[in-house]
Structures are given as structure tokens and as C-alpha cells.
N, CA, C and O of each residue as an XYZ file, in Angstrom:
428
protein
N      23.260     -8.975     -6.655
C      23.366     -8.245     -5.402
C      22.544     -8.986     -4.352
O      21.394     -9.353     -4.594
N      23.139     -9.200     -3.196
C      22.422     -9.955     -2.166
C      22.559     -9.345     -0.773
O      22.142     -9.960      0.208
N      23.136     -8.147     -0.670
C      23.270     -7.555      0.667
C      23.169     -6.033      0.580
O      23.357     -5.437     -0.480
N      22.870     -5.432      1.710
C      22.807     -3.969      1.764
C      24.181     -3.368      1.499
O      24.292     -2.283      0.929
N      25.222     -4.076      1.914
C      26.578     -3.577      1.673
C      26.852     -3.469      0.171
O      27.450     -2.496     -0.288
N      26.413     -4.472     -0.586
C      26.596     -4.428     -2.035
C      25.761     -3.299     -2.653
O      26.219     -2.613     -3.567
N      24.557     -3.113     -2.161
C      23.698     -2.048     -2.676
C      24.328     -0.680     -2.431
O      24.222      0.215     -3.270
N      24.970     -0.521     -1.304
C      25.604      0.765     -0.986
C      26.764      1.093     -1.913
O      27.174      2.250     -2.005
N      27.285      0.112     -2.585
C      28.406      0.330     -3.506
C      27.934      0.725     -4.909
O      28.736      1.145     -5.744
N      26.647      0.590     -5.159
C      26.118      0.894     -6.492
C      26.000      2.400     -6.709
O      25.810      3.156     -5.755
N      26.113      2.833     -7.961
C      25.881      4.251     -8.252
C      24.403      4.596     -8.062
O      23.528      3.737     -8.180
N      24.150      5.851     -7.771
C      22.779      6.331     -7.546
C      21.865      5.956     -8.702
O      20.728      5.538     -8.485
N      22.349      6.100     -9.918
C      21.529      5.818    -11.099
C      21.047      4.369    -11.123
O      19.917      4.101    -11.530
N      21.894      3.435    -10.691
C      21.508      2.019    -10.664
C      20.404      1.790     -9.634
O      19.479      1.016     -9.878
N      20.497      2.449     -8.501
C      19.464      2.311     -7.470
C      18.152      2.940     -7.931
O      17.077      2.389     -7.692
N      18.242      4.083     -8.586
C      17.036      4.730     -9.096
C      16.361      3.860    -10.159
O      15.135      3.748    -10.186
N      17.148      3.257    -11.016
C      16.593      2.374    -12.041
C      15.927      1.156    -11.401
O      14.831      0.764    -11.804
N      16.581      0.561    -10.411
C      15.996     -0.598     -9.725
C      14.677     -0.216     -9.068
O      13.724     -0.995     -9.104
N      14.607      0.967     -8.469
C      13.380      1.447     -7.841
C      12.287      1.644     -8.888
O      11.145      1.234     -8.680
N      12.633      2.267    -10.005
C      11.665      2.512    -11.070
C      11.091      1.206    -11.602
O       9.885      1.095    -11.820
N      11.940      0.236    -11.808
C      11.488     -1.068    -12.312
C      10.588     -1.754    -11.292
O       9.543     -2.297    -11.650
N      10.988     -1.732    -10.028
C      10.206     -2.386     -8.974
C       8.814     -1.769     -8.857
O       7.816     -2.487     -8.799
N       8.750     -0.453     -8.822
C       7.457      0.235     -8.713
C       6.646      0.036     -9.993
O       5.432     -0.160     -9.936
N       7.313      0.087    -11.140
C       6.616     -0.080    -12.412
C       5.999     -1.453    -12.601
O       4.990     -1.585    -13.293
N       6.583     -2.468    -12.003
C       6.056     -3.827    -12.138
C       5.014     -4.172    -11.076
O       4.392     -5.232    -11.141
N       4.821     -3.293    -10.109
C       3.843     -3.550     -9.045
C       2.427     -3.424     -9.602
O       2.208     -2.771    -10.622
N       1.479     -4.046     -8.932
C       0.087     -3.914     -9.355
C      -0.357     -2.465     -9.189
O       0.104     -1.760     -8.291
N      -1.254     -2.036    -10.064
C      -1.708     -0.652    -10.064
C      -2.344     -0.326     -8.716
O      -3.218     -1.049     -8.236
N      -1.892      0.778     -8.111
C      -2.435      1.204     -6.825
C      -1.896      0.431     -5.647
O      -2.295      0.679     -4.509
N      -0.990     -0.508     -5.901
C      -0.417     -1.282     -4.812
C       0.671     -0.524     -4.089
O       1.208      0.459     -4.600
N       0.980     -0.969     -2.941
C       2.038     -0.349     -2.161
C       3.267     -1.238     -2.260
O       3.361     -2.271     -1.596
N       4.197     -0.825     -3.089
C       5.404     -1.608     -3.310
C       6.234     -1.677     -2.041
O       6.745     -2.733     -1.668
N       6.355     -0.545     -1.394
C       7.139     -0.476     -0.156
C       6.211     -0.078      0.978
O       5.336      0.771      0.808
N       6.405     -0.686      2.119
C       5.581     -0.367      3.273
C       6.433     -0.230      4.505
O       7.662     -0.233      4.427
N       5.784     -0.108      5.643
C       6.547      0.024      6.879
C       7.385     -1.226      7.140
O       6.967     -2.347      6.853
N       8.555     -1.007      7.682
C       9.463     -2.109      8.018
C       9.602     -2.176      9.530
O      10.064     -1.228     10.165
N       9.206     -3.283     10.088
C       9.327     -3.478     11.530
C      10.803     -3.624     11.862
O      11.475     -4.543     11.393
N      11.298     -2.693     12.685
C      12.709     -2.732     13.054
C      12.917     -3.054     14.532
O      14.054     -3.164     14.991
N      11.815     -3.207     15.281
C      11.925     -3.551     16.690
C      12.234     -2.361     17.580
O      12.216     -2.481     18.805
N      12.523     -1.199     16.968
C      12.862     -0.014     17.748
C      11.906      1.123     17.409
O      10.974      1.406     18.162
N      12.142      1.772     16.274
C      11.254      2.852     15.841
C       9.870      2.299     15.525
O       8.858      2.914     15.861
N       9.829      1.158     14.890
C       8.572      0.494     14.563
C       8.622     -0.927     15.122
O       9.103     -1.843     14.455
N       8.125     -1.110     16.343
C       8.223     -2.415     16.994
C       7.300     -3.482     16.422
O       7.527     -4.673     16.633
N       6.255     -3.066     15.694
C       5.314     -4.004     15.062
C       4.616     -3.248     13.940
O       4.782     -2.036     13.805
N       3.839     -3.961     13.142
C       3.101     -3.302     12.063
C       2.113     -2.292     12.652
O       1.548     -2.542     13.716
N       1.894     -1.156     11.981
C       1.011     -0.126     12.522
C      -0.377     -0.631     12.922
O      -0.888     -0.242     13.973
N      -0.989     -1.481     12.114
C      -2.313     -2.010     12.463
C      -2.296     -2.815     13.746
O      -3.241     -2.755     14.533
N      -1.228     -3.570     13.964
C      -1.101     -4.345     15.199
C      -0.934     -3.424     16.402
O      -1.536     -3.650     17.451
N      -0.122     -2.395     16.247
C       0.084     -1.442     17.336
C      -1.225     -0.738     17.698
O      -1.538     -0.580     18.878
N      -1.987     -0.315     16.689
C      -3.268      0.336     16.952
C      -4.232     -0.611     17.663
O      -4.900     -0.215     18.617
N      -4.306     -1.854     17.203
C      -5.213     -2.833     17.808
C      -4.867     -3.106     19.270
O      -5.749     -3.390     20.081
N      -3.595     -3.018     19.595
C      -3.154     -3.270     20.975
C      -3.125     -2.005     21.820
O      -2.771     -2.047     22.999
N      -3.495     -0.886     21.222
C      -3.484      0.371     21.967
C      -2.088      0.902     22.223
O      -1.881      1.699     23.138
N      -1.131      0.468     21.422
C       0.253      0.901     21.597
C       0.552      2.081     20.676
O       1.168      1.938     19.620
N       0.094      3.245     21.112
C       0.335      4.473     20.368
C       0.321      5.627     21.350
O      -0.085      5.468     22.502
N       0.759      6.777     20.899
C       0.859      7.955     21.755
C      -0.538      8.476     22.067
O      -1.186      9.087     21.217
N      -0.991      8.235     23.276
C      -2.349      8.626     23.670
C      -2.441     10.094     24.092
O      -3.528     10.586     24.393
N      -1.314     10.786     24.116
C      -1.344     12.209     24.468
C      -1.805     13.068     23.292
O      -2.131     14.241     23.475
N      -1.834     12.500     22.096
C      -2.309     13.238     20.928
C      -3.830     13.260     20.976
O      -4.481     12.215     20.965
N      -4.379     14.457     21.029
C      -5.828     14.599     21.186
C      -6.576     14.572     19.855
O      -7.707     14.089     19.784
N      -5.950     15.086     18.809
C      -6.627     15.176     17.513
C      -5.626     14.842     16.414
O      -4.496     15.329     16.417
N      -6.051     14.019     15.491
C      -5.253     13.764     14.295
C      -6.129     14.137     13.101
O      -7.236     13.621     12.950
N      -5.640     15.011     12.280
C      -6.430     15.534     11.176
C      -5.748     15.200      9.858
O      -4.522     15.215      9.753
N      -6.553     14.904      8.868
C      -6.026     14.664      7.535
C      -7.066     15.064      6.510
O      -8.248     15.205      6.824
N      -6.615     15.242      5.292
C      -7.532     15.586      4.218
C      -7.058     14.883      2.960
O      -5.925     15.071      2.517
N      -7.915     14.090      2.405
C      -7.587     13.356      1.186
C      -8.699     13.607      0.182
O      -9.827     13.150      0.365
N      -8.382     14.322     -0.859
C      -9.370     14.591     -1.898
C      -9.022     13.803     -3.161
O      -7.885     13.835     -3.630
N      -9.988     13.114     -3.689
C      -9.833     12.387     -4.955
C      -8.704     11.368     -4.939
O      -8.114     11.087     -5.982
N      -8.397     10.813     -3.782
C      -7.284      9.873     -3.727
C      -7.630      8.519     -4.344
O      -6.731      7.738     -4.652
N      -8.892      8.237     -4.525
C      -9.279      6.978     -5.139
C      -8.722      6.811     -6.544
O      -8.529      5.689     -7.013
N      -8.466      7.916     -7.208
C      -7.953      7.854     -8.575
C      -6.587      7.190     -8.655
O      -6.279      6.540     -9.654
N      -5.755      7.341     -7.614
C      -4.430      6.729     -7.676
C      -4.482      5.227     -7.456
O      -3.507      4.524     -7.721
N      -5.614      4.733     -6.974
C      -5.768      3.303     -6.742
C      -6.600      2.624     -7.833
O      -6.778      1.406     -7.812
N      -7.100      3.401     -8.770
C      -7.964      2.866     -9.815
C      -7.252      2.942    -11.157
O      -6.938      4.033    -11.632
N      -6.998      1.807    -11.765
C      -6.299      1.818    -13.051
C      -7.112      2.558    -14.116
O      -8.335      2.432    -14.161
N      -6.448      3.316    -14.959
C      -7.179      4.044    -16.002
C      -7.823      3.107    -17.017
O      -8.719      3.521    -17.753
N      -7.384      1.859    -17.067
C      -7.967      0.923    -18.022
C      -9.224      0.235    -17.476
O      -9.832     -0.573    -18.178
N      -9.616      0.540    -16.250
C     -10.879      0.016    -15.712
C     -12.011      0.855    -16.283
O     -12.154      2.033    -15.957
N     -12.807      0.236    -17.132
C     -13.833      0.970    -17.851
C     -15.266      0.629    -17.440
O     -16.209      1.292    -17.871
N     -15.431     -0.396    -16.615
C     -16.786     -0.787    -16.245
C     -16.760     -1.502    -14.891
O     -15.696     -1.718    -14.312
N     -17.917     -1.857    -14.410
C     -18.041     -2.496    -13.097
C     -17.280     -3.812    -13.026
O     -16.672     -4.120    -12.001
N     -17.307     -4.579    -14.088
C     -16.585     -5.852    -14.105
C     -15.086     -5.628    -13.904
O     -14.440     -6.352    -13.148
N     -14.537     -4.612    -14.590
C     -13.121     -4.286    -14.443
C     -12.795     -3.857    -13.008
O     -11.790     -4.279    -12.435
N     -13.656     -3.018    -12.444
C     -13.427     -2.523    -11.071
C     -13.483     -3.687    -10.082
O     -12.643     -3.777     -9.186
N     -14.456     -4.569    -10.235
C     -14.574     -5.719     -9.339
C     -13.319     -6.601     -9.426
O     -12.815     -7.079     -8.410
N     -12.833     -6.806    -10.633
C     -11.629     -7.625    -10.817
C     -10.426     -6.956    -10.156
O      -9.614     -7.632     -9.524
N     -10.304     -5.644    -10.295
C      -9.188     -4.929     -9.677
C      -9.282     -4.989     -8.155
O      -8.267     -5.180     -7.485
N     -10.464     -4.832     -7.610
C     -10.635     -4.924     -6.152
C     -10.272     -6.318     -5.649
O      -9.707     -6.459     -4.565
N     -10.589     -7.333     -6.420
C     -10.247     -8.711     -6.027
C      -8.738     -8.909     -5.963
O      -8.248     -9.704     -5.162
N      -7.998     -8.184     -6.808
C      -6.532     -8.272     -6.792
C      -5.967     -7.430     -5.652
O      -5.087     -7.875     -4.914
N      -6.479     -6.218     -5.519
C      -5.960     -5.282     -4.521
C      -6.341     -5.685     -3.104
O      -5.531     -5.573     -2.184
N      -7.573     -6.156     -2.925
C      -8.081     -6.541     -1.604
C      -8.702     -7.935     -1.728
O      -9.924     -8.058     -1.803
N      -7.885     -8.971     -1.750
C      -8.410    -10.321     -1.992
C      -9.527    -10.742     -1.035
O     -10.431    -11.479     -1.428
N      -9.472    -10.292      0.185
C     -10.492    -10.696      1.164
C     -11.870    -10.114      0.848
O     -12.867    -10.568      1.409
N     -11.945     -9.124     -0.034
C     -13.233     -8.517     -0.376
C     -14.189     -9.532     -0.983
O     -15.406     -9.368     -0.897
N     -13.649    -10.574     -1.594
C     -14.503    -11.577     -2.229
C     -15.344    -12.344     -1.207
O     -16.357    -12.947     -1.560
N     -14.924    -12.321      0.048
C     -15.692    -12.990      1.106
C     -16.881    -12.133      1.554
O     -17.711    -12.584      2.344
N     -16.960    -10.907      1.052
C     -18.021     -9.979      1.456
C     -18.725     -9.434      0.217
O     -18.559     -8.263     -0.123
N     -19.505    -10.270     -0.458
C     -20.148     -9.830     -1.722
C     -21.044     -8.618     -1.560
O     -21.133     -7.800     -2.476
N     -21.719     -8.473     -0.408
C     -22.570     -7.298     -0.207
C     -21.738     -6.019     -0.178
O     -22.148     -4.990     -0.714
N     -20.567     -6.092      0.452
C     -19.674     -4.939      0.492
C     -19.142     -4.619     -0.891
O     -19.064     -3.453     -1.279
N     -18.781     -5.638     -1.626
C     -18.292     -5.445     -2.986
C     -19.378     -4.806     -3.849
O     -19.096     -3.903     -4.636
N     -20.612     -5.272     -3.703
C     -21.730     -4.680     -4.450
C     -21.917     -3.212     -4.062
O     -22.154     -2.361     -4.919
N     -21.809     -2.925     -2.760
C     -21.976     -1.549     -2.276
C     -20.910     -0.640     -2.879
O     -21.221      0.459     -3.339
N     -19.666     -1.086     -2.882
C     -18.559     -0.280     -3.415
C     -18.740     -0.007     -4.898
O     -18.509      1.108     -5.364
N     -19.150     -1.019     -5.630
C     -19.240     -0.855     -7.084
C     -20.523     -0.164     -7.548
O     -20.646      0.203     -8.717
N     -21.457      0.009     -6.648
C     -22.684      0.737     -7.020
C     -22.623      2.153     -6.508
O     -23.557      2.926     -6.718
């Protein structure tokens, strides 16, 4: 399969299986799918838009609540600090440039 047109011809079960395999092979806690810049609804990546001040400034308050969300990003097979450090190096490669931050997170 090499086009969206071909994908649209597949049965639902085939698409669900492809999704399951793709997500299952992703690194633990990774984001397999992310925002797609389409030039219209999403003209650029969200971080770029925020950095440029390109967002709805009429919104006065944005509220969220995330409890215990770190568990979904931490593999259950991480049993010690060495394991956690190795996982962080995979998930956030740039963290290795900030050893003090890495030490802070793991302590």
C-alpha cells in the first residue's frame, strides 16, 4: 500500500491491525502519531506557533489536570535509576546534554 486511496479500500479490520502493530512497535511512552501540519487547520507545529505568538489570545485561562500521568511514559520494566536514565535518553535524547537536569529528575 502506498497511497491514501489504497488505504481507503482496505477493510476496517486491516486498518485496526496496522494501527495496533504500529503502536505496539513504538518505544514505550512514545507518541506514535502527532499533529500533522496541513497548512490550514494546523499551519505549523504547535510549539512553533506558541513561540511565534500565533494562538488565540482571547482565551484568558486554560486549565488542565493530569494526575499520575508519568506512569504511562515509564516502562514497567524500569526497575532502577540506571533503567530510568536509559529510558530518558531514548525518549528525550537532548537530556544527555543536561546532566544536572537528568540527575534532578532521577533523584
